[in-house]
Each structure stands twice: as C-alpha cells, then as structure tokens.
C-alpha positions as CSV (number, residue, x, y, z in Angstrom):
1,M,-18.1,-1.2,-18.4
2,F,-16.8,-3.7,-16.3
3,D,-13.2,-4.8,-17.3
4,L,-13.0,-8.8,-16.9
5,N,-9.1,-8.5,-16.8
6,L,-9.9,-7.1,-13.0
7,L,-11.3,-10.6,-12.6
8,R,-7.7,-12.2,-12.7
9,T,-6.3,-9.8,-10.0
10,F,-9.3,-10.7,-7.6
11,S,-8.9,-14.5,-8.5
12,L,-5.1,-14.2,-7.8
13,M,-5.3,-12.0,-4.9
14,M,-7.6,-14.4,-3.2
15,H,-4.8,-17.1,-3.5
16,T,-1.6,-15.4,-2.4
17,R,-3.4,-12.6,-0.6
18,K,-0.1,-10.2,-1.3
19,V,0.0,-7.5,-4.1
20,S,3.9,-8.2,-5.0
21,Q,3.1,-11.8,-5.7
22,T,-0.1,-11.0,-7.5
23,A,1.6,-8.5,-9.4
24,E,5.1,-10.6,-10.0
25,I,2.5,-13.6,-11.6
26,L,0.7,-11.2,-13.8
27,G,3.7,-9.5,-15.4
28,M,2.5,-6.3,-13.5
29,T,3.8,-3.7,-11.6
30,P,2.6,-3.7,-7.7
31,S,1.4,-0.1,-8.3
32,A,-1.0,-1.2,-11.4
33,V,-2.2,-4.3,-9.2
34,S,-3.0,-1.6,-6.4
35,Q,-4.9,0.4,-9.2
36,S,-6.8,-2.7,-9.9
37,L,-7.9,-3.3,-6.4
38,N,-9.0,0.4,-6.1
39,R,-11.5,-0.3,-9.3
40,L,-12.6,-3.5,-8.0
41,R,-13.4,-1.3,-4.7
42,E,-15.1,1.4,-6.3
43,H,-17.7,-1.0,-8.3
44,F,-18.2,-3.2,-5.4
45,N,-18.4,-0.3,-3.0
46,D,-16.4,-2.3,-0.3
47,H,-12.5,-3.0,0.5
48,M,-12.3,-6.0,-0.9
49,F,-8.8,-6.6,0.8
50,V,-7.8,-5.4,3.9
51,R,-4.1,-5.3,5.5
52,Q,-3.1,-7.6,8.4
53,G,0.6,-7.8,8.8
54,A,2.1,-8.6,5.4
55,I,-1.1,-10.2,3.9
56,M,-4.3,-8.6,2.4
57,V,-7.2,-10.4,3.9
58,P,-10.4,-10.8,1.7
59,T,-13.6,-8.9,3.2
60,Q,-16.9,-10.7,3.7
61,V,-18.1,-9.3,0.5
62,A,-15.1,-10.6,-1.8
63,E,-15.1,-13.9,0.0
64,E,-18.8,-14.3,-0.8
65,L,-18.2,-12.9,-4.4
66,Y,-15.7,-15.2,-5.1
67,R,-17.8,-18.6,-3.8
68,S,-20.8,-17.6,-5.9
69,M,-18.3,-16.7,-8.7
70,E,-15.9,-19.7,-8.8
71,P,-17.6,-22.1,-10.9
72,S,-17.9,-19.4,-13.6
73,L,-14.7,-17.7,-13.0
74,A,-12.8,-20.0,-14.2
75,Q,-14.3,-20.3,-17.8
76,V,-13.7,-16.3,-17.9
77,L,-10.6,-16.9,-17.0
78,S,-9.4,-19.4,-19.4
79,L,-10.9,-16.6,-21.9
80,L,-8.5,-14.5,-20.7
81,N,-5.7,-16.3,-20.6
82,R,-6.2,-17.9,-24.0
83,D,-3.4,-18.2,-26.3
84,E,-5.5,-17.3,-29.8
85,E,-3.1,-18.3,-32.5
86,F,-0.5,-21.2,-31.0
87,E,1.7,-22.0,-34.0
88,P,4.3,-24.4,-32.3
89,Q,6.8,-24.0,-35.5
90,N,6.9,-20.3,-35.1
91,S,6.2,-19.8,-31.2
92,N,8.8,-18.8,-28.2
93,R,6.8,-20.0,-25.6
94,T,8.2,-21.3,-22.5
95,F,6.4,-23.8,-20.7
96,R,6.7,-24.8,-17.0
97,L,5.7,-28.2,-15.6
98,A,5.7,-29.2,-11.8
99,S,7.0,-32.2,-11.8
100,H,9.2,-34.8,-9.6
101,A,12.7,-35.7,-10.0
102,D,11.6,-39.4,-10.7
103,I,9.0,-38.5,-13.4
104,D,11.8,-36.0,-14.8
105,L,14.3,-39.0,-15.2
106,L,11.5,-40.9,-17.4
107,L,9.7,-37.9,-19.4
108,F,11.9,-34.4,-19.4
109,A,14.9,-35.5,-21.7
110,P,12.5,-37.2,-24.5
111,L,9.8,-34.7,-24.2
112,V,12.6,-31.7,-24.8
113,K,13.7,-33.7,-27.8
114,H,10.5,-34.2,-29.2
115,V,9.7,-30.8,-29.0
116,N,13.0,-29.5,-30.5
117,V,12.0,-30.9,-33.6
118,I,8.6,-30.0,-34.1
119,A,8.8,-27.0,-32.6
120,P,12.6,-25.5,-32.2
121,G,11.5,-22.0,-30.0
122,V,9.2,-23.4,-27.5
123,K,10.7,-24.2,-24.0
124,V,9.6,-26.7,-21.6
125,C,10.9,-26.2,-18.3
126,F,10.5,-28.9,-15.2
127,D,10.2,-27.9,-11.6
128,S,10.5,-30.7,-9.2
129,C,11.6,-28.4,-6.6
130,Q,9.3,-27.0,-3.8
131,Q,7.2,-30.0,-3.8
132,E,5.0,-28.8,-0.8
133,A,4.1,-26.0,-3.1
134,Q,3.4,-27.1,-6.2
135,L,-0.3,-27.6,-6.0
136,V,-0.7,-24.0,-4.4
137,N,1.5,-22.5,-7.5
138,L,-0.7,-24.6,-9.8
139,R,-4.0,-23.0,-8.8
140,L,-2.0,-19.9,-8.9
141,R,-1.3,-21.0,-12.9
142,Q,2.4,-20.3,-12.2
143,Y,2.6,-23.7,-14.0
144,E,1.2,-24.9,-16.7
145,A,0.3,-28.7,-15.4
146,M,2.0,-31.2,-12.7
147,L,3.2,-34.5,-13.1
148,S,2.3,-36.9,-10.2
149,I,1.4,-39.8,-9.2
150,A,-2.0,-39.4,-8.3
151,P,-4.9,-36.9,-9.4
152,E,-6.1,-34.4,-7.2
153,P,-9.4,-34.0,-5.7
154,D,-9.9,-30.3,-6.2
155,P,-12.7,-29.6,-8.4
156,S,-10.5,-26.8,-10.1
157,L,-8.1,-28.9,-11.6
158,R,-8.6,-31.8,-14.2
159,S,-6.5,-34.7,-14.5
160,I,-5.9,-37.6,-17.0
161,E,-3.7,-40.4,-16.5
162,L,-0.7,-40.7,-19.0
163,C,0.9,-44.2,-18.8
164,R,1.2,-46.8,-15.9
165,L,4.7,-48.3,-14.8
166,P,4.9,-52.0,-13.3
167,L,6.8,-52.6,-10.2
168,V,9.2,-54.9,-9.4
169,V,11.5,-55.7,-6.2
170,T,14.7,-55.2,-6.4
171,Y,18.0,-56.4,-4.3
172,R,21.5,-57.3,-4.8
173,P,22.4,-60.4,-6.9
174,D,24.6,-61.4,-3.9
175,H,22.2,-61.0,-1.6
176,P,22.7,-63.6,1.3
177,R,19.1,-64.6,1.5
178,L,18.3,-64.4,-1.7
179,Q,20.7,-64.9,-4.3
180,D,19.6,-67.9,-5.8
181,S,15.6,-66.8,-5.7
182,K,13.8,-66.1,-8.8
183,S,11.3,-65.4,-6.9
184,I,10.5,-63.8,-3.3
185,S,7.6,-65.3,-1.1
186,V,5.3,-63.2,0.6
187,E,7.1,-64.0,4.3
188,Q,10.6,-63.4,2.3
189,F,9.3,-59.9,1.4
190,F,8.7,-58.8,4.7
191,S,11.1,-60.7,6.8
192,E,13.7,-58.1,4.9
193,Q,14.3,-54.4,5.6
194,H,13.2,-52.2,3.0
195,I,14.3,-49.0,1.6
196,L,11.3,-47.1,1.4
197,W,10.6,-45.0,-1.6
198,Q,8.0,-41.7,-0.5
199,P,7.6,-38.8,-2.1
200,K,6.8,-35.7,0.3
201,R,3.7,-34.9,-0.9
202,Y,2.1,-38.0,0.1
203,T,1.4,-39.3,3.4
204,R,-0.1,-42.5,2.3
205,S,2.4,-45.5,1.5
206,V,2.9,-45.5,-2.2
207,L,2.6,-49.6,-2.2
208,Q,-0.2,-49.6,0.2
209,S,-2.6,-47.4,-2.3
210,L,-1.7,-50.1,-5.2
211,T,-3.5,-52.6,-3.5
212,E,-6.6,-53.8,-2.1
213,E,-4.6,-56.5,0.7
214,V,-4.0,-54.6,4.0
215,L,-0.4,-54.8,4.0
216,P,1.8,-55.8,7.4
217,E,4.0,-52.9,8.5
218,R,7.6,-53.4,6.6
219,H,11.0,-53.1,8.6
220,C,12.1,-49.9,6.8
221,V,15.4,-48.7,7.6
222,Y,15.6,-46.0,5.3
223,D,12.9,-43.3,3.8
224,S,13.9,-41.7,0.1
225,S,11.7,-39.4,-2.3
226,S,14.0,-40.3,-4.4
227,M,13.9,-43.3,-6.9
228,A,17.9,-43.0,-8.0
229,T,18.9,-42.6,-4.2
230,S,16.8,-45.9,-3.2
231,L,18.3,-47.9,-6.0
232,T,22.0,-46.7,-4.9
233,L,21.3,-47.7,-1.1
234,C,19.9,-50.9,-2.7
235,R,22.8,-51.9,-4.6
236,D,25.4,-50.9,-1.8
237,S,23.4,-52.9,1.2
238,N,20.9,-56.0,1.4
239,W,18.4,-54.0,1.7
240,L,15.0,-54.1,-0.8
241,C,14.0,-51.6,-2.7
242,V,10.1,-51.7,-4.5
243,T,10.8,-49.5,-7.5
244,T,9.7,-49.3,-11.3
245,M,11.2,-51.6,-13.8
246,L,12.2,-48.9,-15.9
247,H,14.2,-46.7,-12.7
248,A,15.6,-50.4,-12.4
249,K,16.7,-50.7,-15.6
250,P,20.0,-49.6,-15.8
251,Y,21.0,-51.3,-12.5
252,L,19.6,-54.6,-14.1
253,E,21.4,-54.2,-17.5
254,S,24.7,-53.7,-15.5
255,K,23.9,-56.4,-13.2
256,H,24.2,-54.4,-10.0
257,L,20.9,-55.3,-8.8
258,C,18.2,-58.5,-9.6
259,F,14.5,-58.4,-9.5
260,S,11.7,-60.4,-8.5
261,P,7.5,-59.8,-9.1
262,I,6.0,-57.9,-6.0
263,P,4.6,-61.3,-4.3
264,F,1.1,-60.2,-4.2
265,K,-1.2,-58.5,-6.1
266,T,-0.9,-54.7,-7.2
267,E,-1.9,-51.9,-9.4
268,Q,1.1,-50.5,-11.7
269,L,2.3,-47.0,-10.4
270,P,0.4,-44.5,-12.9
271,I,1.8,-41.1,-13.9
272,Y,-0.8,-38.3,-14.1
273,L,-1.0,-34.9,-16.0
274,T,-2.7,-32.4,-13.9
275,W,-4.1,-28.6,-14.7
276,H,-6.2,-25.8,-13.6
277,Q,-9.6,-25.8,-15.7
278,A,-8.8,-22.1,-16.8
279,M,-6.1,-23.6,-18.9
280,E,-8.6,-25.7,-21.0
281,Q,-8.9,-23.1,-23.6
282,D,-5.6,-22.5,-23.9
283,P,-4.5,-23.6,-27.6
284,G,-0.6,-23.9,-26.3
285,F,-1.2,-26.0,-23.0
286,L,-3.6,-28.7,-25.4
287,W,-0.9,-28.6,-27.8
288,L,1.4,-29.5,-24.6
289,K,-0.8,-31.8,-23.3
290,Q,-0.9,-33.8,-26.8
291,Q,2.9,-33.9,-26.7
292,L,3.1,-35.6,-23.1
293,I,0.3,-38.3,-24.3
294,I,2.9,-38.9,-27.2
295,I,5.6,-39.2,-25.2
296,S,4.1,-41.1,-22.6
297,G,2.9,-43.6,-24.8
298,Q,6.3,-44.4,-26.5
299,L,7.4,-44.8,-22.6
300,S,4.8,-47.4,-22.3
301,S,5.7,-49.2,-25.4
302,T,9.2,-49.5,-24.1
303,L,7.9,-51.8,-21.6
304,G,7.2,-54.6,-23.8
305,E,11.1,-54.5,-25.3
C-alpha cells in the first residue's frame, strides 16, 4: 500500500529542491527525507530527483507526475495536514502569519490580545521580514496564511478581503502653501513633492492601482516601504504623504500633521488574507481565520468613530 505521507515529501521537494530544507519544514531528519525519496524511486521506478550542485533537480517523470497530480495533491495534503481536534481553549499551537510591518501596526496587538483571552495557550507570530520570500514560504506551508494588500493569482492559493482602509493626504499644519487649505486641488497635489509609500513586493504604484484614472507622475523625493517612516518624514518636512487614516491618526491627534481628502476618486486600501488551499481542512487554521475576520471587523468599526 502506498504511503500518502510520501506525497508531502514529494510536494515540498518540488518546491525547495533541497533535502535539508524539506526536512526542516517537515520536522524530520535529512536521512528520513532521503529514505522517503528512495521509497518514491522504488515505487515509480525512476530517480525522481537528481543532484546538480546544491539542489535536487526533478526528473521528467517527477515533473509530469507533479503536473498531473497537482489539483488533487492539494486535497490529499489538506487531509494529511488536518488538525482533527483543535480545541482553542486547550491548544498550545503556534500559528505563523506572513505580514507587513504596516499591517502589523493595525492587527497584531488586537489579535494577540483577543487570542490571549479565548485561547491562552495559543501563540500567533507575525513575520514581516524577508518580504520577497514570503510567497514561496506560503506555498511551502511554512506560514498558515499571509496578510497583504493584494490577492495572489496563484491557483493553489485562496484569498478573502478582510477590510478596506480610507486613504488621505497628510502634510504639516504650517506647510507654506497648504497651511490654510481644508482641501487640496489636483493641481496642488501634483505640484508638491511627495513621499512614496510602496511595499517591496509590489512593482505597480499602490495609488495608481486604486484608481481608474491615469495619474500624472508625482515628484517623489523619497521612497519607503514603511508607513511609519513615511509619516515621520512628512512631519519633519514640507513633503506630502498619501497614507491610511488609521496610520495617520496618532499624528493627527498630536497635531503634528493635518490631512485632506485625495483630490481624485480612489478606492480604499484593501487588506487580504491569503492561504494555501491545503489549509482549508485544518480546523485550527479555520479558527484563526475567523478570529482575523472578527478583529478586522472591529478595526473597520473604528473608522466611523
């Protein structure tokens, strides 16, 4: 009888191409992974993976097998990964979420506080480092899910929109050209110098992605992937910064900055939760997903206060 657990090793090897990394993800020894690969070789009568330098390259048989099995493979893996009896009040499980520092500022503390009350043994870790590697690690199930500002086109991934955040233009109250303005015209907006907030993983301008209008090029004097850095520089200069109202709120309350509506039609900034479809049969993940929906709903409700 074929051991379905070998498919987990096979799937991860197709992504990592390394025995040591596959072993680390699975919580196995490299020798145990090698033994699993040998069993796969015997079953399919093929080398399956051949070492080339530091990586293990799949053979044509392995490539064809993976392509033919990929749709059903995710369903099998979801059953193998399933936490049959997840009881949050008794669980000591640690969940890892890929995220971004600016999303962490809004969701991390409220989520941890909420989880500590209803599931004191459960830990939630946000990882906002290594942005470029997050998508790869999500596919490898090193994260339960990922928080981001855009859904992913990968057919093996699933996404839901958690909330939307309104955007505003911030500037110093004593700005030499805008200090008495309650609103900014399109001409004023594009004539001023800007701090551009642009997360590293996104090549397209965030602001352009949220409007149907073709925007003129802004005069950007500083690019930053951090909303906090952008707002601090805005506070200390005469540069404009497009940001979310929630991120700007502490600066507005302290009167270090003021704001105006963006002078053209834009959508609000979305926050998405994305996960590999193999997680959909995991009761622990489904529970965490529900908690994120609750916290995001509470975050959205503060926008009307």
